[in-house]
C-alpha positions in Angstrom: 10.4 -9.7 17.3 7.0 -8.9 15.4 4.9 -8.2 18.7 8.0 -5.9 19.9 7.9 -4.0 16.6 4.0 -3.5 16.7 4.7 -2.1 19.9 7.1 0.4 19.1 5.2 1.2 15.8 2.1 2.4 18.0 4.3 4.2 20.5 5.7 6.1 17.7 2.4 6.7 15.7 0.9 8.3 19.0 4.1 10.2 19.3 4.3 11.4 15.7 0.4 12.7 15.9 0.9 14.2 19.0 3.4 16.3 17.2 1.4 16.6 14.3 -1.5 17.9 16.5 0.6 20.6 18.3 2.5 21.8 15.0 5.7 21.3 16.4 7.1 20.1 13.0 4.3 20.1 11.0 4.9 20.6 6.7 2.3 23.4 5.9 3.5 23.8 2.0 0.8 25.1 0.1 1.2 22.5 -2.8 0.3 19.7 -0.4 -3.1 18.3 -0.6 -5.8 19.4 1.5 -6.5 17.2 4.7 -2.8 15.7 4.4 -0.8 15.3 7.6 3.0 15.6 7.1 5.1 15.5 9.7 9.1 15.4 9.7 11.4 15.2 12.7 15.2 15.7 12.1 17.7 16.0 14.7 21.5 14.9 15.3 20.2 11.5 16.1 16.8 11.4 15.1 15.3 10.9 11.4 11.3 10.2 11.7 8.4 11.1 10.1 4.7 10.6 9.2 2.5 11.0 6.2 -1.4 10.4 6.3 -3.5 11.4 3.2 -6.8 10.5 1.7 -5.4 11.8 -1.7 -3.3 9.1 -4.1 -2.6 8.9 -7.6 -1.6 5.6 -9.9 1.9 7.5 -9.9 2.1 6.8 -6.1 1.9 3.2 -6.5 3.8 3.1 -10.0 1.0 1.3 -12.0 -1.0 2.9 -14.9 -4.9 3.5 -14.2 -6.9 0.9 -16.3 -8.5 2.8 -19.1 -11.9 4.2 -18.4 -11.7 3.1 -14.7 -13.2 5.7 -12.3 -12.7 5.9 -8.1 -14.7 3.5 -6.1 -16.5 4.0 -2.9 -18.0 1.4 -0.6 -20.2 3.9 1.3 -20.4 7.6 0.4 -18.5 8.6 3.2 -15.9 6.3 2.2 -12.5 7.6 0.5 -11.2 5.8 -2.9 -7.5 6.4 -2.2 -5.2 6.3 1.1 -1.7 7.3 1.5 0.2 6.1 4.9 3.9 6.5 5.7 5.8 6.0 8.9 9.4 5.9 9.5 12.2 6.4 11.8 15.4 5.3 12.1 15.2 1.7 12.7 12.0 1.0 10.9 9.5 2.4 8.3 6.7 1.7 6.1 4.6 3.1 3.4 1.0 2.2 2.1 -0.8 3.5 -1.1 -4.0 2.3 -1.7 -6.4 3.1 -5.0 -10.1 1.7 -5.0 -11.3 1.9 -8.6 -14.2 0.0 -10.9 -14.9 -0.3 -14.5 -17.6 -1.7 -16.7 -15.0 -4.2 -18.2 -14.7 -7.9 -17.1 -12.1 -9.1 -14.6 -10.3 -10.9 -17.4 -10.0 -7.8 -19.4 -8.6 -5.9 -16.1 -6.3 -8.9 -15.1 -4.7 -8.9 -18.4 -4.0 -5.4 -18.4 -2.5 -5.5 -14.9 -0.4 -8.6 -15.6 1.6 -6.8 -18.2 1.9 -3.6 -16.3 3.1 -5.5 -13.0 5.7 -7.5 -15.5 8.0 -3.8 -14.9 8.8 -5.3 -11.6 9.8 -8.6 -12.4 7.8 -12.2 -12.0 4.5 -11.5 -11.6 2.5 -14.0 -8.9 -1.0 -15.0 -9.4 -2.2 -15.5 -5.7 -6.1 -16.2 -6.9 -6.3 -19.6 -5.8 -3.5 -19.4 -3.1 -5.1 -21.7 0.1 -4.5 -20.2 3.7 -1.0 -21.3 4.7 0.3 -22.0 1.8 3.7 -20.2 1.7 4.4 -20.6 5.5 7.6 -22.0 4.4 8.4 -18.9 2.4 7.9 -16.5 5.1 11.8 -16.1 6.0 12.7 -16.0 2.3 13.8 -12.7 0.9 11.7 -13.7 -2.1 8.2 -11.8 -2.9 5.5 -14.9 -2.0 1.7 -14.6 -2.0 1.8 -16.1 1.6 -1.6 -15.7 3.2 -2.7 -13.1 0.6 -5.6 -14.2 -1.4 -8.8 -12.4 -3.1 -11.8 -11.9 -2.0 -14.3 -14.7 -3.3 -14.7 -14.8 -7.0 -12.0 -12.5 -7.3 -8.3 -12.3 -8.6 -4.9 -11.1 -6.9 -1.4 -10.7 -8.6 1.8 -9.2 -6.8 5.0 -8.3 -8.4 8.2 -6.7 -6.7 10.2 -7.5 -3.7 9.2 -8.5 -0.2 10.2 -4.8 0.5 8.7 -2.9 -2.1 5.3 -4.7 -3.4 2.8 -3.8 -6.1 -0.4 -5.8 -5.7 -3.8 -5.8 -7.7 -6.7 -7.2 -6.4 -10.0 -7.3 -8.2 -13.4 -8.7 -7.4 -16.9 -8.8 -9.5 -18.7 -5.3 -9.3 -22.5 -4.4 -9.9 -21.5 -3.3 -13.3 -18.3 -4.9 -14.0 -15.5 -4.9 -12.0 -14.0 -3.5 -8.9 -10.2 -3.3 -8.4 -7.6 -2.2 -6.1 -3.9 -1.2 -6.5 -1.5 -1.3 -3.6 1.8 -0.3 -3.4 3.3 -1.6 -0.1 7.1 -0.8 1.4 8.6 -2.0 4.2 11.9 -1.5 6.4 12.6 -3.6 8.9 15.6 -5.1 11.1 17.9 -5.2 7.6 17.5 -1.6 7.0 16.6 -1.6 3.6 15.9 2.1 2.8 12.6 3.7 2.2 
């Protein structure tokens, strides 16, 4: 079923991008961030859309910014943020990512985000999660680490539900720590609303 869903997702993404390119239903709201694509298609039997942006905020993720943190770019042409959403009547997803850095240690960043993630429920520590450790939980509705683990020497925490996940991963940086804040929302066969 996952392969079929990926095919439908790819076809929908291509169709939505084609519509955006031809300006059939492009949102040209002046308040939108420059460079953002925001397409909505609504009809009698259709409700679909696409959002692509290199602009995102901590509010979009639902977590506070670590005090004194600054945007991090791996390369000078990279973006330190991304927001991507795609939905139709059958499925949908939303991903928001912020890459940040600080001069503080991973321990300080970890303590800050473990507390912040607590508002979404139990905080999972996926730091020492071996590959394939949660295979038995893939069909469960409860959030788990599954195959998620941090980069070497890093740490990772998750909270929320399988459908609405908040993830913080960090690793040592050149002058302290680099970390990513991620919000992942998914709606599938069970039609969980976005």
